[in-house]
ZALO-484988 format. One line per 2 residues: number of its first residue (from 1); their letters; for each residue x, y, z of N, C-alpha, C, O. Coordinates in pm, whole numbers, plus 50000, padded with zeros to 5 digits. Layout:
N
NUM	A	X,Y,Z,X,Y,Z,X,Y,Z,X,Y,Z  ...
REM end
This chain:
129
1	MI	58076,30434,42064,58086,30533,41960,57948,30595,41937,57850,30522,41919  57941,30727,41938,57815,30796,41911,57783,30784,41762,57867,30814,41677
3	IG	57660,30740,41733,57620,30725,41593,57508,30820,41553,57478,30835,41435  57446,30884,41652,57337,30977,41619,57308,31073,41733,57310,31035,41850
5	IG	57281,31197,41696,57244,31300,41794,57126,31375,41735,57124,31410,41617  57027,31401,41820,56912,31481,41778,56869,31574,41889,56876,31538,42007
7	ID	56825,31691,41853,56775,31788,41950,56651,31852,41890,56642,31871,41768  56555,31886,41975,56436,31954,41927,56377,32039,42039,56381,32001,42156
9	SV	56322,32153,42001,56250,32241,42093,56113,32270,42033,56100,32288,41912  56013,32275,42118,55877,32307,42074,55816,32410,42168,55854,32419,42285
11	EV	55722,32485,42116,55648,32580,42197,55542,32503,42277,55463,32429,42219  55541,32520,42406,55446,32449,42493,55302,32485,42457,55213,32401,42466
13	ER	55279,32609,42416,55144,32656,42383,55076,32568,42278,54954,32552,42279  55155,32511,42186,55099,32421,42083,55026,32302,42144,54941,32241,42079
15	FA	55059,32268,42269,55006,32149,42334,54904,32181,42443,54864,32093,42520  54862,32306,42449,54771,32351,42555,54637,32277,42556,54577,32260,42662
17	HW	54590,32233,42440,54460,32167,42432,54470,32016,42415,54368,31948,42398  54589,31962,42418,54606,31819,42395,54535,31735,42500,54499,31620,42473
19	HT	54515,31788,42618,54445,31712,42722,54300,31686,42683,54234,31602,42743  54249,31759,42583,54110,31739,42538,54101,31642,42420,53990,31607,42378
21	YA	54212,31599,42367,54212,31511,42250,54160,31372,42288,54173,31327,42401  54101,31307,42191,54051,31171,42210,54168,31077,42237,54277,31097,42183
23	PS	54146,30975,42319,54254,30878,42345,54311,30818,42217,54432,30793,42210  54228,30794,42117,54278,30734,41992,54376,30828,41922,54471,30781,41859
25	TL	54356,30957,41932,54447,31054,41873,54580,31055,41949,54687,31053,41888  54572,31058,42081,54694,31059,42162,54775,30930,42144,54898,30933,42147
27	HR	54705,30817,42126,54774,30688,42109,54850,30679,41977,54935,30592,41963  54822,30766,41884,54899,30767,41758,55042,30811,41785,55133,30779,41708
29	IF	55063,30886,41896,55193,30944,41924,55254,30892,42054,55374,30866,42061  55172,30877,42157,55224,30846,42291,55179,30709,42340,55077,30655,42295
31	SQ	55256,30652,42434,55217,30528,42498,55110,30557,42603,55093,30672,42645  55040,30453,42645,54937,30472,42748,54998,30524,42878,54939,30608,42945
33	EE	55115,30474,42913,55183,30520,43034,55213,30671,43026,55194,30743,43123  55258,30716,42910,55287,30859,42893,55159,30942,42899,55156,31049,42961
35	IN	55055,30894,42835,54927,30966,42837,54877,30979,42981,54834,31087,43023  54882,30869,43055,54838,30872,43195,54919,30974,43275,54863,31051,43353
37	YC	55050,30975,43254,55136,31068,43327,55102,31213,43289,55087,31298,43376  55090,31240,43160,55062,31377,43115,54927,31427,43165,54912,31545,43198
39	LS	54829,31339,43170,54695,31379,43212,54676,31376,43364,54572,31420,43414  54774,31326,43436,54760,31318,43582,54763,31454,43648,54722,31468,43763
41	NL	54813,31555,43578,54816,31692,43630,54785,31785,43513,54873,31818,43433  54659,31827,43503,54617,31908,43387,54688,32042,43380,54702,32099,43272
43	TK	54734,32093,43494,54809,32219,43495,54942,32204,43422,54992,32299,43361  55000,32083,43428,55130,32059,43365,55120,31974,43238,55223,31939,43180
45	SA	55000,31941,43195,54985,31849,43082,55048,31902,42953,55109,31826,42878  55035,32031,42926,55093,32087,42803,55244,32073,42804,55303,32034,42703
47	ER	55308,32105,42916,55454,32092,42928,55496,31946,42911,55594,31917,42843  55421,31855,42973,55456,31713,42967,55438,31656,42827,55525,31583,42779
49	FA	55327,31688,42761,55309,31642,42622,55415,31704,42532,55471,31636,42446  55442,31832,42551,55538,31902,42466,55677,31841,42474,55739,31817,42370
51	VR	55726,31816,42594,55862,31764,42606,55871,31621,42553,55975,31581,42500  55765,31543,42566,55766,31407,42510,55758,31410,42358,55816,31325,42290
53	FA	55686,31507,42304,55683,31522,42158,55820,31567,42108,55868,31517,42007  55882,31661,42178,56017,31705,42141,56115,31588,42143,56203,31580,42058
55	AR	56099,31498,42238,56186,31379,42246,56168,31291,42122,56265,31235,42072  56047,31280,42073,56023,31201,41952,56089,31267,41830,56150,31199,41747
57	EA	56076,31396,41821,56141,31469,41710,56294,31453,41720,56360,31429,41619  56348,31466,41840,56493,31453,41860,56538,31311,41827,56643,31292,41764
59	FF	56460,31211,41870,56496,31073,41839,56491,31048,41689,56578,30981,41634  56390,31102,41623,56378,31088,41478,56501,31143,41408,56552,31083,41313
61	KA	56549,31258,41454,56670,31319,41397,56794,31234,41425,56877,31214,41336  56806,31183,41548,56921,31100,41583,56920,30970,41502,57023,30926,41452
63	LS	56803,30910,41489,56790,30785,41413,56821,30809,41266,56887,30727,41201  56774,30920,41213,56799,30953,41072,56947,30976,41045,56997,30943,40937
65	SA	57019,31033,41142,57163,31052,41122,57238,30922,41141,57343,30902,41079  57188,30833,41227,57253,30704,41249,57231,30608,41131,57319,30530,41096
67	YP	57113,30616,41070,57076,30526,40959,57023,30609,40842,56903,30606,40815  57109,30682,40773,57062,30770,40666,56998,30697,40548,56921,30758,40473
69	AI	57029,30571,40529,56974,30497,40415,56836,30438,40444,56771,30387,40353  56792,30445,40569,56663,30387,40607,56563,30500,40630,56591,30597,40700
71	TI	56445,30486,40569,56339,30582,40590,56232,30518,40676,56170,30419,40637  56209,30576,40793,56107,30526,40884,56008,30640,40906,56047,30750,40945
73	PF	55878,30615,40882,55779,30721,40901,55779,30773,41045,55799,30697,41140  55755,30902,41059,55759,30966,41191,55661,30900,41289,55696,30880,41405
75	LT	55540,30868,41245,55444,30806,41338,55487,30667,41380,55453,30624,41491  55560,30596,41298,55616,30467,41339,55719,30489,41449,55724,30414,41547
77	VC	55801,30592,41432,55897,30627,41537,55823,30661,41665,55861,30614,41773  55718,30741,41654,55642,30781,41773,55589,30660,41849,55596,30656,41972
79	RS	55536,30563,41777,55477,30446,41842,55581,30345,41888,55547,30247,41955  55707,30367,41853,55813,30272,41888,55895,30315,42008,55982,30241,42053
81	IS	55869,30434,42060,55946,30481,42175,55851,30533,42282,55736,30567,42255  55902,30538,42403,55828,30603,42512,55928,30652,42616,56039,30600,42629
83	IT	55885,30752,42689,55966,30810,42795,55910,30760,42928,55791,30775,42956  55996,30702,43009,55959,30664,43145,56057,30731,43240,56146,30804,43196
85	KL	56040,30707,43368,56129,30767,43467,56187,30659,43557,56121,30560,43589  56312,30679,43595,56374,30594,43695,56324,30637,43834,56253,30736,43847
87	DN	56360,30561,43934,56320,30595,44070,56367,30734,44112,56302,30801,44191  56482,30776,44058,56535,30909,44092,56477,31019,44002,56525,31132,44004
89	QA	56374,30985,43924,56302,31076,43835,56375,31110,43705,56326,31190,43626  56492,31050,43682,56564,31073,43557,56487,31007,43442,56438,30895,43457
91	PV	56476,31075,43328,56403,31017,43215,56482,30906,43148,56605,30909,43142  56409,30809,43097,56467,30696,43024,56388,30679,42896,56265,30687,42895
93	LK	56458,30656,42787,56395,30633,42658,56385,30482,42635,56486,30413,42628  56262,30432,42625,56239,30292,42591,56217,30284,42440,56136,30358,42385
95	ID	56289,30194,42375,56284,30184,42229,56251,30041,42188,56313,29946,42236  56153,30026,42101,56119,29897,42044,56194,29885,41910,56140,29917,41804
97	WQ	56319,29840,41918,56402,29830,41797,56344,29733,41696,56360,29750,41576  56276,29630,41745,56215,29532,41655,56114,29602,41563,56110,29575,41443
99	KL	56034,29690,41620,55934,29763,41542,56000,29862,41446,55952,29883,41334  56111,29922,41488,56178,30023,41406,56264,29964,41295,56252,30004,41179
101	LG	56349,29869,41332,56449,29818,41237,56426,29674,41196,56497,29621,41110  56326,29609,41257,56299,29470,41225,56395,29374,41292,56397,29255,41259
103	TN	56475,29423,41385,56570,29340,41457,56602,29407,41590,56578,29526,41608  56656,29331,41681,56700,29390,41807,56830,29466,41782,56897,29444,41681
105	SD	56864,29554,41873,56981,29637,41853,57060,29651,41981,57004,29645,42091  57191,29670,41967,57276,29694,42083,57302,29842,42102,57397,29881,42171
107	IK	57219,29926,42043,57234,30071,42054,57180,30118,42188,57069,30083,42228  57260,30198,42257,57218,30259,42382,57170,30400,42352,57220,30467,42262
109	SF	57071,30443,42429,57019,30578,42410,57036,30658,42539,57029,30605,42650  57057,30786,42520,57067,30880,42632,56970,30994,42601,56963,31042,42487
111	VS	56897,31037,42702,56797,31140,42682,56809,31245,42792,56835,31214,42908  56789,31369,42752,56780,31478,42848,56662,31565,42806,56650,31604,42690
113	LT	56576,31594,42902,56455,31672,42877,56453,31793,42968,56497,31787,43083  56401,31903,42917,56381,32021,43000,56266,32102,42942,56239,32096,42822
115	HT	56200,32177,43028,56095,32266,42979,56074,32382,43076,56100,32372,43196  56027,32488,43020,55978,32602,43098,55828,32607,43070,55772,32514,43013
117	KT	55765,32712,43110,55622,32726,43079,55598,32753,42932,55485,32738,42884  55702,32793,42858,55683,32830,42718,55755,32741,42617,55710,32730,42502
119	VA	55864,32677,42656,55944,32598,42562,55983,32464,42624,56017,32456,42742  55976,32359,42542,56020,32226,42583,56131,32181,42489,56120,32196,42367
121	TA	56238,32124,42546,56353,32082,42466,56395,31941,42506,56391,31904,42623  56436,31865,42406,56486,31729,42429,56610,31706,42345,56620,31755,42232
123	II	56704,31632,42401,56821,31589,42324,56833,31437,42341,56813,31383,42450  56867,31371,42231,56884,31226,42229,57021,31196,42169,57060,31254,42068
125	IL	57093,31106,42234,57221,31058,42182,57209,30908,42167,57166,30840,42260  57247,30856,42052,57251,30712,42027,57395,30667,42020,57477,30728,41953
127	EK	57425,30559,42090,57562,30508,42098,57562,30359,42068,57485,30281,42124  57650,30321,41978,57667,30180,41944,57770,30119,42038,57879,30173,42058
129	S	57734,30006,42096,57823,29938,42191,57946,29882,42122,58031,29822,42188
REM end
């Protein structure tokens, strides 16, 4: 059963200078693995940071609709999730439910990411087993 859906789009231009940010600033939002990936190609770093940020916004919306009585600060959400890739390059959302809800969860997540040179969009679906 789907318990939460979130979608978000951001302008890639907002992230054009993020490759110059201090590691401590980037770590407030992204995992080290994500930072390494985004910085591995400076030509694409804005698109990569943007779509991962959009995923956090989308997850925050999905989580808020799934658990309307619980208030979790956005930066806590940011530090509790990360985007990785499968061998076939499909994105996967890793979630630290212990950090978010104080307990493990049987909730499955589905993520879809896309971007152009100007806009990055992410959608997150949460499903209870």
